[in-house]
SETIKE-108164 format. One record per residue: residue in three letters; y, x, z of N, C-alpha, C, O in turn. Coordinates in nm, 3 decimals. Each point is the difference from the previous one (the first is absolute). Example, Ala and Ser with C-alpha at 12.3 -4.5 7.8 and 13.67 -1.06 7.14 Angstrom:
2
residuo, n_py, n_px, n_pz, ca_py, ca_px, ca_pz, c_py, c_px, c_pz, o_py, o_px, o_pz
ALA, -0.569, 1.319, 0.780, 0.119, -0.089, 0.000, 0.120, 0.090, 0.000, -0.002, 0.104, 0.066
SER, 0.107, -0.139, -0.138, 0.119, 0.082, 0.006, 0.109, -0.077, 0.073, 0.111, 0.051, 0.017
END
This chain:
187
residuo, n_py, n_px, n_pz, ca_py, ca_px, ca_pz, c_py, c_px, c_pz, o_py, o_px, o_pz
MET, -0.336, 4.368, -1.772, -0.128, -0.144, 0.046, -0.092, 0.017, -0.043, -0.001, 0.038, -0.118
GLY, -0.151, -0.060, 0.205, -0.115, -0.019, -0.132, -0.020, -0.098, -0.050, 0.101, -0.070, -0.001
ILE, -0.202, 0.016, -0.053, -0.057, -0.094, -0.067, 0.011, -0.120, 0.142, 0.070, -0.100, -0.011
TRP, -0.137, 0.124, 0.119, 0.007, -0.082, 0.115, 0.094, -0.111, 0.047, -0.020, -0.116, 0.034
GLY, 0.165, 0.218, -0.045, 0.140, -0.023, 0.037, 0.070, -0.119, -0.103, 0.070, -0.092, 0.042
PHE, -0.100, 0.113, -0.167, 0.036, -0.103, -0.152, -0.093, -0.072, 0.025, 0.052, -0.066, 0.090
SER, -0.140, 0.031, -0.099, -0.093, -0.112, 0.016, 0.003, -0.093, 0.110, -0.049, -0.111, -0.018
CYS, 0.112, 0.148, 0.157, -0.010, -0.124, 0.135, 0.150, -0.040, -0.063, -0.009, -0.123, -0.003
ILE, 0.137, 0.156, -0.047, 0.109, -0.051, 0.006, 0.002, -0.137, -0.069, 0.101, -0.067, 0.019
PRO, -0.204, 0.012, -0.100, 0.019, -0.125, -0.065, -0.080, -0.088, 0.087, 0.015, -0.122, -0.008
ILE, -0.129, 0.194, 0.121, 0.007, -0.052, 0.096, 0.050, -0.061, 0.087, -0.016, -0.111, 0.050
VAL, 0.107, 0.227, -0.029, 0.045, -0.045, 0.141, 0.147, -0.105, -0.024, 0.055, -0.075, 0.082
LEU, -0.020, 0.104, -0.228, 0.061, -0.118, -0.045, -0.006, -0.119, 0.027, 0.079, -0.073, 0.060
LEU, -0.189, 0.051, -0.112, -0.106, -0.153, 0.003, 0.039, -0.052, 0.136, 0.051, -0.108, 0.030
LEU, -0.084, 0.203, 0.040, -0.054, -0.062, 0.166, 0.176, 0.000, 0.087, 0.014, -0.033, 0.117
LEU, 0.074, 0.067, -0.187, 0.115, 0.016, 0.017, 0.071, -0.136, -0.027, 0.078, -0.071, 0.064
LEU, -0.151, 0.063, -0.216, 0.032, -0.148, -0.067, -0.038, -0.101, 0.062, 0.088, -0.079, 0.034
GLU, -0.207, 0.055, -0.006, -0.104, -0.067, 0.082, 0.115, -0.042, 0.107, 0.078, -0.095, -0.012
PHE, -0.083, 0.171, 0.100, 0.074, -0.017, 0.163, 0.120, -0.038, -0.039, 0.023, -0.100, 0.068
CYS, 0.086, 0.123, -0.149, 0.146, -0.067, 0.007, -0.015, -0.117, -0.045, 0.051, -0.091, 0.065
SER, -0.134, 0.054, -0.204, -0.035, -0.116, -0.031, -0.027, -0.093, 0.085, 0.048, -0.111, -0.021
GLY, -0.113, 0.127, 0.113, -0.022, -0.075, 0.090, 0.033, -0.073, 0.097, -0.064, -0.090, 0.053
SER, 0.242, 0.157, -0.014, 0.100, -0.049, 0.049, 0.094, -0.110, -0.061, 0.080, -0.063, 0.069
VAL, -0.102, 0.041, -0.246, 0.062, -0.096, -0.060, -0.007, -0.136, 0.080, -0.099, -0.063, 0.040
GLN, 0.259, 0.033, -0.026, 0.005, -0.154, 0.023, 0.032, -0.142, -0.100, 0.102, -0.041, -0.056
ARG, -0.269, -0.021, 0.067, 0.018, -0.103, -0.069, 0.050, -0.125, -0.014, -0.069, -0.073, 0.071
ILE, 0.172, -0.002, -0.137, 0.047, -0.090, 0.003, -0.058, -0.158, -0.031, -0.049, -0.027, -0.110
GLY, 0.058, -0.046, 0.190, -0.069, -0.118, -0.049, -0.157, -0.055, 0.044, -0.033, -0.107, 0.053
ASN, -0.054, 0.232, -0.100, -0.167, -0.043, 0.038, -0.030, 0.153, -0.026, 0.040, 0.093, -0.069
LEU, -0.141, -0.126, 0.171, -0.161, 0.061, 0.006, -0.109, -0.041, -0.077, -0.023, -0.120, -0.017
ASP, -0.068, 0.235, -0.047, -0.113, -0.092, -0.072, -0.112, 0.063, 0.119, 0.032, 0.087, 0.081
PRO, -0.173, -0.154, -0.091, -0.105, 0.075, 0.091, -0.008, 0.136, -0.008, 0.027, 0.056, -0.107
GLY, -0.047, -0.018, 0.166, -0.051, 0.127, 0.012, 0.098, 0.104, 0.091, -0.047, 0.103, 0.048
PHE, 0.170, -0.137, -0.033, 0.077, 0.031, 0.039, 0.018, 0.073, 0.151, 0.038, -0.087, 0.078
LYS, -0.051, 0.210, -0.016, -0.017, 0.048, 0.136, 0.153, 0.037, 0.000, 0.053, 0.040, -0.104
GLY, 0.028, -0.057, 0.237, 0.113, 0.075, 0.066, -0.027, 0.040, 0.135, -0.083, -0.058, 0.070
ALA, 0.164, 0.173, -0.027, 0.002, 0.026, 0.138, 0.169, 0.060, -0.035, 0.046, 0.060, -0.097
GLN, 0.015, -0.106, 0.225, 0.107, 0.029, 0.063, 0.051, 0.130, -0.039, 0.096, 0.027, -0.073
MET, -0.198, 0.067, 0.149, 0.037, 0.147, -0.116, 0.051, 0.071, -0.154, 0.077, 0.092, -0.029
HIS, -0.159, -0.182, -0.048, -0.003, 0.051, -0.090, 0.144, -0.062, -0.102, 0.052, 0.054, -0.098
TYR, -0.016, -0.184, 0.165, 0.134, -0.082, -0.024, 0.118, 0.045, 0.088, 0.079, -0.092, 0.020
ILE, -0.051, 0.192, 0.031, 0.085, 0.032, 0.101, 0.150, 0.061, -0.088, 0.107, 0.043, 0.044
ASP, -0.135, -0.054, -0.124, 0.143, 0.060, -0.086, 0.086, -0.172, -0.017, 0.117, -0.027, -0.026
ASN, -0.256, -0.076, 0.058, 0.038, -0.147, -0.030, 0.030, -0.073, 0.105, -0.015, -0.122, 0.005
ASP, 0.054, 0.189, 0.077, -0.052, -0.053, 0.128, -0.115, -0.084, 0.092, -0.014, -0.075, 0.097
GLY, -0.053, 0.139, -0.195, -0.141, -0.070, 0.024, -0.056, -0.161, -0.055, -0.106, -0.060, 0.021
MET, 0.252, 0.019, -0.116, -0.092, -0.142, -0.082, -0.042, 0.111, -0.117, 0.037, 0.110, -0.038
PHE, -0.133, -0.206, 0.007, -0.050, -0.031, -0.125, 0.040, -0.118, -0.091, -0.009, 0.020, -0.121
LEU, 0.038, -0.100, 0.150, 0.027, -0.102, -0.131, 0.151, -0.052, 0.019, 0.020, -0.055, 0.108
LEU, 0.048, 0.061, -0.163, 0.151, -0.110, 0.003, -0.062, -0.112, -0.104, -0.092, -0.008, -0.082
SER, 0.201, -0.076, 0.137, 0.007, -0.152, -0.058, 0.090, 0.020, -0.143, 0.085, 0.088, -0.015
ASN, -0.117, -0.174, -0.074, 0.062, 0.064, -0.111, 0.182, 0.003, 0.017, 0.066, 0.057, -0.087
ASN, -0.016, -0.107, 0.176, 0.126, -0.050, -0.003, 0.075, 0.129, 0.080, 0.116, 0.039, -0.014
SER, -0.252, 0.029, 0.130, 0.026, 0.112, 0.038, 0.043, -0.061, 0.102, 0.076, 0.075, 0.061
ASN, -0.090, -0.216, 0.011, 0.063, -0.002, 0.160, -0.113, 0.005, 0.092, 0.013, -0.017, 0.121
PHE, -0.118, 0.040, -0.176, -0.100, 0.000, 0.112, -0.103, 0.122, -0.030, -0.006, 0.073, -0.099
ALA, -0.053, -0.073, 0.191, -0.092, 0.185, -0.001, -0.152, -0.009, 0.053, -0.005, -0.060, 0.107
PHE, -0.058, 0.082, -0.132, -0.138, 0.002, 0.046, -0.096, 0.111, 0.016, -0.062, 0.063, -0.085
GLY, 0.063, -0.050, 0.266, -0.022, 0.146, -0.033, -0.041, 0.010, 0.169, 0.006, -0.104, 0.065
LEU, -0.057, 0.267, 0.019, 0.012, -0.023, 0.098, 0.095, 0.140, 0.025, 0.019, 0.111, -0.051
THR, 0.043, -0.219, 0.198, 0.121, 0.062, 0.048, -0.038, 0.019, 0.160, -0.093, -0.062, 0.050
THR, 0.202, 0.185, 0.046, -0.060, -0.013, 0.103, 0.020, -0.099, 0.066, 0.043, -0.102, -0.054
THR, -0.071, 0.108, 0.191, 0.032, -0.062, 0.110, 0.163, 0.028, 0.102, 0.050, 0.105, 0.040
ALA, -0.013, -0.223, -0.027, 0.134, 0.070, 0.094, -0.060, 0.067, 0.127, 0.046, 0.101, 0.051
ALA, -0.140, -0.160, -0.014, -0.028, 0.096, 0.155, -0.069, 0.148, -0.035, 0.035, 0.078, 0.089
ASP, -0.090, -0.035, -0.151, -0.064, 0.116, -0.047, 0.032, 0.052, -0.171, -0.009, -0.093, -0.080
VAL, 0.039, 0.214, 0.029, -0.022, -0.007, -0.131, -0.120, 0.067, -0.062, 0.003, 0.006, -0.123
THR, -0.073, 0.029, 0.163, -0.116, 0.071, -0.016, -0.093, -0.148, -0.021, -0.118, 0.032, -0.013
GLN, 0.128, -0.121, 0.009, -0.045, -0.164, -0.009, 0.033, -0.053, -0.081, 0.119, 0.026, -0.016
PHE, -0.179, -0.138, -0.100, 0.022, -0.028, -0.107, -0.036, -0.167, -0.005, -0.108, -0.035, 0.048
LEU, 0.215, -0.086, -0.118, -0.100, -0.122, -0.032, 0.045, -0.009, -0.143, 0.091, 0.053, -0.064
LEU, -0.179, -0.132, 0.038, -0.014, -0.043, -0.177, 0.091, -0.104, 0.007, -0.054, -0.103, 0.040
VAL, 0.171, 0.093, -0.065, 0.075, -0.112, -0.031, 0.094, -0.029, -0.122, 0.020, 0.090, -0.082
VAL, 0.031, -0.198, 0.069, 0.089, -0.035, -0.072, 0.148, -0.006, 0.056, 0.053, -0.083, 0.074
MET, -0.008, 0.187, -0.129, 0.200, 0.008, 0.052, 0.095, -0.042, -0.077, 0.011, 0.055, -0.109
HIS, 0.061, -0.138, 0.136, 0.125, -0.004, -0.071, 0.092, 0.110, -0.035, 0.077, 0.022, 0.094
LYS, -0.063, 0.035, -0.168, 0.032, 0.128, -0.072, 0.157, 0.060, 0.145, 0.004, 0.077, 0.097
SER, 0.096, -0.171, -0.168, 0.116, 0.000, 0.044, 0.052, 0.011, 0.127, 0.094, 0.071, 0.035
SER, -0.185, -0.173, 0.059, 0.000, -0.003, 0.155, -0.102, 0.080, 0.024, -0.002, -0.016, 0.122
SER, -0.091, 0.097, -0.145, -0.094, 0.039, 0.035, -0.061, -0.122, 0.109, 0.004, 0.021, 0.122
THR, -0.032, -0.085, -0.150, -0.023, -0.114, 0.073, -0.166, -0.059, -0.039, -0.011, -0.047, -0.113
ILE, -0.108, 0.049, 0.198, -0.142, 0.016, -0.028, 0.026, -0.187, 0.014, 0.071, -0.061, 0.080
VAL, -0.148, 0.013, -0.177, -0.026, -0.135, -0.029, -0.135, -0.006, 0.022, -0.045, -0.103, 0.050
TRP, -0.020, 0.183, -0.075, -0.147, -0.063, 0.043, -0.100, 0.153, -0.006, -0.022, 0.070, -0.099
ALA, -0.022, -0.053, 0.228, -0.126, 0.094, 0.027, -0.115, -0.018, 0.008, -0.050, -0.063, 0.092
ALA, -0.032, 0.128, -0.213, -0.162, -0.029, 0.042, -0.067, -0.007, 0.130, -0.082, -0.083, 0.041
ASN, 0.151, 0.223, 0.037, -0.068, 0.064, 0.094, 0.114, 0.085, 0.101, 0.027, 0.120, 0.001
ARG, 0.028, -0.238, 0.085, 0.114, 0.013, 0.068, -0.054, 0.044, 0.173, 0.067, 0.079, 0.068
ASP, -0.179, -0.136, -0.023, -0.045, 0.013, 0.090, -0.134, 0.114, -0.017, -0.091, -0.009, 0.082
SER, 0.084, 0.106, -0.180, -0.147, 0.058, -0.062, 0.120, 0.158, -0.092, -0.004, 0.025, -0.121
PRO, 0.077, 0.035, 0.205, 0.098, 0.125, -0.159, -0.134, 0.108, 0.016, -0.087, 0.036, 0.080
VAL, 0.139, -0.013, -0.220, -0.115, 0.153, -0.054, 0.065, 0.091, 0.016, 0.113, -0.005, 0.049
LYS, -0.158, 0.086, -0.080, 0.026, 0.149, -0.001, 0.054, 0.038, -0.158, -0.064, -0.061, -0.086
ASN, 0.164, 0.147, 0.036, 0.055, 0.012, -0.167, -0.103, 0.041, -0.039, 0.026, -0.021, -0.118
SER, -0.155, 0.079, 0.115, -0.114, 0.016, -0.081, -0.059, -0.112, -0.024, -0.056, -0.023, -0.108
ASP, 0.065, -0.079, 0.228, -0.094, -0.103, -0.078, 0.034, -0.106, -0.124, 0.107, -0.019, -0.057
SER, -0.244, -0.046, 0.035, 0.079, -0.051, -0.158, 0.015, -0.151, 0.032, -0.030, -0.067, 0.099
PHE, 0.098, 0.030, -0.239, -0.015, -0.160, -0.011, -0.080, -0.019, -0.161, 0.025, 0.080, -0.090
GLU, -0.096, -0.163, 0.074, -0.093, 0.020, -0.140, -0.007, -0.143, -0.023, -0.009, -0.090, 0.085
PHE, 0.016, 0.080, -0.245, -0.015, -0.152, -0.059, -0.105, 0.081, -0.094, 0.038, 0.083, -0.083
ASP, -0.184, -0.117, 0.107, -0.114, 0.002, -0.079, -0.035, -0.054, -0.098, 0.040, -0.114, -0.025
VAL, -0.130, 0.186, -0.062, -0.028, -0.061, -0.086, -0.062, -0.183, -0.036, 0.003, -0.071, -0.101
SER, -0.065, 0.047, 0.268, -0.033, -0.110, 0.033, 0.081, -0.127, -0.003, -0.039, -0.114, -0.023
GLY, 0.197, 0.173, 0.058, 0.074, -0.100, 0.011, 0.044, -0.079, 0.111, 0.033, -0.117, 0.020
ASN, -0.048, 0.271, 0.076, -0.005, -0.029, 0.158, 0.120, 0.121, 0.040, -0.017, 0.118, -0.031
ALA, 0.140, -0.168, 0.104, 0.106, 0.117, 0.059, -0.046, 0.035, 0.117, -0.066, -0.081, 0.066
PHE, 0.089, 0.192, -0.026, -0.051, 0.013, 0.141, 0.102, 0.150, 0.039, 0.054, 0.059, -0.094
LEU, -0.038, -0.014, 0.226, 0.013, 0.083, 0.106, -0.060, 0.040, 0.076, -0.032, -0.054, 0.106
GLU, -0.005, 0.198, -0.161, -0.098, 0.075, 0.061, 0.052, 0.116, 0.107, 0.109, 0.053, -0.025
SER, -0.200, -0.003, 0.172, 0.026, 0.054, 0.024, -0.116, 0.067, 0.090, -0.059, -0.054, 0.094
GLY, 0.038, 0.194, -0.151, -0.137, 0.058, 0.093, -0.088, -0.084, -0.081, -0.053, -0.068, 0.088
GLY, 0.019, 0.043, -0.161, -0.126, -0.095, -0.089, -0.020, -0.129, 0.059, -0.107, -0.052, -0.030
SER, 0.188, -0.019, 0.111, 0.046, -0.120, 0.046, 0.093, -0.057, -0.016, 0.110, 0.051, 0.020
THR, -0.132, -0.219, -0.075, 0.078, -0.045, -0.058, 0.083, -0.118, 0.079, -0.037, -0.107, 0.048
ILE, 0.161, 0.170, -0.055, 0.078, -0.046, 0.087, 0.105, -0.174, -0.046, 0.070, -0.084, 0.059
TRP, -0.121, 0.112, -0.200, 0.084, -0.169, -0.037, -0.052, -0.016, -0.125, -0.011, 0.100, -0.070
SER, -0.032, -0.232, 0.017, -0.049, 0.001, -0.146, 0.028, -0.140, 0.009, 0.002, -0.082, 0.092
SER, 0.026, 0.080, -0.254, 0.023, -0.125, -0.060, -0.123, -0.107, -0.011, 0.008, -0.119, -0.031
ASP, -0.119, 0.190, 0.065, -0.117, -0.075, -0.046, -0.032, -0.062, -0.097, -0.061, -0.107, 0.006
THR, 0.108, 0.182, -0.145, -0.005, -0.116, -0.094, -0.087, 0.087, -0.110, 0.020, -0.035, -0.117
ALA, -0.097, 0.127, 0.133, -0.119, 0.045, -0.080, -0.107, -0.104, -0.057, -0.063, -0.088, 0.059
SER, 0.064, 0.135, -0.222, -0.064, -0.112, -0.084, 0.036, -0.135, -0.015, -0.054, -0.095, -0.057
LYS, 0.191, 0.115, 0.141, 0.103, -0.168, -0.020, 0.058, -0.039, -0.122, 0.047, -0.114, 0.000
GLY, -0.037, 0.183, -0.110, 0.032, 0.022, -0.104, 0.185, 0.025, -0.043, 0.077, -0.083, -0.049
VAL, -0.046, 0.235, 0.090, 0.130, 0.000, 0.030, -0.012, 0.194, -0.118, -0.077, 0.095, -0.015
SER, 0.215, -0.147, -0.034, -0.029, 0.054, -0.107, 0.098, 0.112, 0.050, -0.036, 0.118, -0.003
SER, 0.180, -0.162, 0.055, 0.093, 0.138, 0.082, 0.073, -0.062, 0.117, -0.009, -0.107, 0.060
LEU, 0.078, 0.203, -0.050, 0.068, -0.007, 0.163, 0.193, 0.013, -0.058, 0.036, 0.098, -0.064
GLN, 0.048, -0.192, 0.095, 0.099, 0.002, -0.029, 0.062, -0.032, 0.139, -0.052, -0.068, 0.089
LEU, 0.169, 0.128, -0.090, 0.122, 0.002, 0.080, 0.104, -0.085, -0.066, 0.088, 0.069, -0.052
LEU, -0.068, -0.224, 0.035, 0.074, -0.061, -0.035, 0.163, 0.005, 0.084, 0.031, 0.029, 0.116
ASP, 0.049, -0.074, -0.238, 0.159, 0.009, 0.046, 0.072, -0.017, 0.066, 0.109, 0.054, 0.020
ASN, -0.201, -0.203, 0.061, 0.016, -0.128, 0.120, -0.054, 0.133, 0.123, 0.024, -0.028, 0.118
GLY, -0.091, 0.158, -0.145, -0.056, 0.017, 0.140, -0.159, 0.021, 0.030, -0.058, 0.072, 0.082
ASN, 0.010, -0.164, -0.179, -0.137, -0.084, 0.001, -0.073, 0.114, 0.015, 0.089, 0.081, -0.023
LEU, -0.159, -0.034, 0.039, -0.156, 0.073, -0.020, -0.083, -0.042, -0.055, -0.070, -0.067, 0.076
VAL, 0.020, 0.069, -0.217, -0.125, -0.097, -0.025, -0.102, 0.071, -0.074, 0.024, 0.110, -0.050
LEU, -0.146, -0.172, 0.039, -0.148, 0.039, -0.032, -0.015, -0.087, -0.118, -0.031, -0.109, 0.048
VAL, 0.035, 0.097, -0.165, 0.043, -0.028, -0.096, -0.115, -0.063, -0.067, -0.080, 0.094, -0.005
GLY, -0.004, -0.240, -0.074, -0.143, -0.023, -0.061, 0.001, 0.065, -0.098, 0.098, 0.052, -0.054
THR, -0.214, -0.049, 0.020, -0.020, 0.047, -0.162, 0.078, -0.077, -0.092, 0.019, 0.045, -0.113
ASP, 0.031, -0.158, 0.148, 0.053, -0.136, -0.140, 0.150, 0.066, 0.059, 0.088, -0.085, 0.014
SER, -0.059, 0.200, 0.015, 0.153, 0.042, 0.044, 0.077, -0.113, 0.027, 0.114, 0.035, -0.029
THR, -0.110, -0.200, 0.087, 0.048, -0.026, 0.080, 0.005, -0.066, 0.152, 0.085, -0.021, 0.087
SER, -0.195, 0.004, -0.103, -0.044, -0.038, 0.169, -0.011, 0.171, 0.086, -0.033, 0.105, -0.053
PHE, 0.073, -0.127, 0.195, -0.043, 0.072, 0.079, -0.110, 0.003, 0.098, -0.049, -0.095, 0.061
VAL, 0.012, 0.243, -0.054, -0.137, -0.048, 0.083, 0.033, 0.023, 0.122, -0.053, -0.071, 0.085
TRP, 0.118, 0.144, -0.056, 0.103, 0.050, 0.117, 0.124, -0.008, 0.036, 0.035, 0.060, -0.102
GLN, 0.071, -0.082, 0.159, 0.103, 0.040, 0.030, 0.061, -0.005, 0.131, -0.011, -0.098, 0.074
SER, 0.086, 0.223, -0.041, 0.097, 0.018, 0.077, 0.054, -0.114, 0.085, -0.035, -0.019, 0.117
PHE, 0.126, -0.057, -0.187, 0.069, -0.120, 0.026, -0.112, -0.130, 0.032, 0.043, -0.113, -0.026
SER, -0.184, 0.126, 0.080, -0.089, -0.063, 0.079, -0.050, 0.085, 0.093, -0.112, -0.016, 0.049
HIS, 0.188, 0.108, -0.019, -0.090, 0.050, 0.161, 0.153, 0.081, 0.001, 0.016, 0.090, -0.082
PRO, 0.108, -0.129, 0.189, 0.127, -0.027, 0.004, -0.026, 0.138, 0.150, -0.076, -0.011, 0.097
THR, 0.134, 0.084, -0.118, 0.023, 0.071, 0.184, 0.090, -0.032, 0.075, -0.021, -0.079, 0.092
ASN, 0.150, 0.136, -0.118, 0.104, -0.046, 0.079, 0.124, 0.024, -0.075, 0.090, 0.074, 0.040
THR, -0.090, -0.156, -0.177, 0.112, -0.034, -0.077, -0.036, -0.111, -0.133, -0.092, 0.010, -0.082
LEU, 0.214, -0.135, 0.094, -0.026, -0.031, -0.142, 0.082, -0.003, -0.108, 0.117, -0.030, 0.022
LEU, -0.150, 0.054, -0.130, 0.061, 0.025, -0.107, 0.101, -0.103, -0.048, 0.005, -0.094, 0.080
PRO, 0.091, 0.079, -0.203, 0.011, -0.142, -0.046, -0.115, -0.094, -0.085, -0.065, 0.056, -0.088
ASN, 0.051, -0.139, 0.105, -0.088, -0.088, -0.086, -0.181, 0.035, 0.055, -0.102, -0.041, -0.056
GLN, 0.112, 0.121, 0.171, -0.132, 0.020, 0.022, 0.009, -0.106, 0.104, 0.098, -0.023, 0.070
GLU, -0.219, -0.044, -0.067, -0.036, -0.131, 0.051, -0.096, 0.030, 0.099, -0.110, 0.048, -0.023
PHE, 0.165, -0.084, 0.157, -0.062, -0.016, 0.117, -0.101, -0.145, 0.077, 0.042, -0.102, 0.055
SER, -0.153, 0.140, -0.075, -0.045, -0.107, 0.007, -0.103, -0.070, 0.121, 0.081, 0.019, 0.091
GLN, -0.158, -0.064, -0.044, -0.074, -0.038, 0.106, -0.092, 0.104, -0.021, -0.047, 0.019, -0.112
GLY, 0.009, 0.067, 0.229, -0.112, 0.099, 0.028, 0.066, 0.112, -0.039, -0.086, 0.086, -0.016
MET, 0.211, -0.034, -0.011, 0.060, 0.104, -0.018, 0.052, 0.039, 0.164, 0.024, -0.079, 0.091
ARG, -0.017, 0.220, -0.091, 0.082, 0.039, 0.100, 0.078, 0.086, -0.016, -0.045, 0.091, -0.069
LEU, 0.211, -0.070, 0.123, 0.076, 0.086, 0.034, -0.035, 0.105, 0.122, -0.008, -0.052, 0.111
ILE, -0.010, 0.162, -0.118, 0.005, 0.079, 0.084, 0.081, 0.127, 0.035, -0.004, 0.107, -0.061
SER, 0.076, -0.134, 0.166, 0.119, 0.139, 0.017, -0.074, 0.110, -0.004, -0.123, -0.013, -0.005
ASP, 0.184, 0.141, 0.006, -0.083, 0.107, 0.032, 0.039, -0.025, 0.153, 0.077, -0.077, 0.057
ARG, -0.196, 0.212, -0.005, 0.027, 0.009, 0.119, 0.135, 0.078, 0.074, 0.044, 0.105, -0.049
GLY, 0.031, -0.183, 0.202, 0.099, 0.071, 0.023, -0.064, 0.085, 0.075, -0.122, 0.013, -0.002
THR, 0.229, 0.075, 0.099, 0.020, 0.088, 0.109, -0.092, -0.020, 0.110, -0.062, 0.081, 0.069
ALA, 0.066, -0.220, -0.068, -0.145, -0.028, 0.141, -0.122, -0.064, -0.061, -0.061, -0.079, 0.073
ASN, -0.001, 0.108, -0.235, -0.059, -0.052, -0.043, -0.062, -0.099, -0.052, -0.114, -0.002, -0.047
LEU, 0.231, -0.122, 0.059, -0.018, -0.105, -0.038, 0.081, -0.047, -0.110, 0.109, 0.037, -0.045
THR, -0.202, -0.143, 0.010, 0.024, -0.049, -0.146, 0.026, -0.147, 0.037, -0.052, -0.063, 0.092
TYR, 0.176, 0.004, -0.215, 0.015, -0.128, -0.013, -0.079, -0.049, -0.159, -0.022, 0.074, -0.096
SER, -0.010, -0.231, 0.109, -0.036, -0.042, -0.139, 0.029, -0.122, 0.039, 0.026, -0.056, 0.107
LEU, -0.041, 0.013, -0.278, 0.083, -0.157, -0.046, -0.148, 0.005, -0.058, -0.064, 0.097, -0.039
GLU, 0.018, -0.272, 0.048, -0.123, -0.052, -0.103, 0.003, -0.118, 0.008, 0.015, -0.054, 0.110
ILE, -0.030, -0.017, -0.223, 0.013, -0.119, -0.017, -0.140, -0.087, 0.039, -0.116, 0.033, -0.024
ALA, 0.153, -0.126, 0.075, -0.118, -0.035, 0.101, -0.023, -0.157, -0.097, 0.091, -0.079, -0.024
GLY, -0.211, 0.065, -0.011, -0.065, -0.134, -0.056, 0.014, -0.118, 0.082, -0.048, -0.107, -0.037
END
């Protein structure tokens, strides 16, 4: 093997290490600058963040109707129940990505278009955490306040200790007749 063959080995090993390390599942929190796609976390069923107690996971999972379409969700692991979804009416492909950028904004992107966003850019977000109760939160720089939380934006499931107050709505998944049911507390 010539000089070029041996000099390429470290580069190939570094690239392989980078590719493999991209699929390491995090526990508890993500720091700004994180970016993940379902295809990079396929060994973890598309989930890139676990709660500290490992009861809940956050990531991209397939839709019930089409295994090539994905939703950004918080899932109860032992029952595989989706307890919150960011984009249930706008599924994405496995190559599309979730990003928690350095400005503190969390968003789901597909083909250059934003499908969902927490709209928290420049609002003092220090980390994204998945709490043991299933609440996905963007934590403020004071480390105690929540700038955004999934419990304030329920989809079709309420978890223990989750408030359901005036103005919030629960909307069921679409049935076979394309109908939904909703529950809302009127003022």
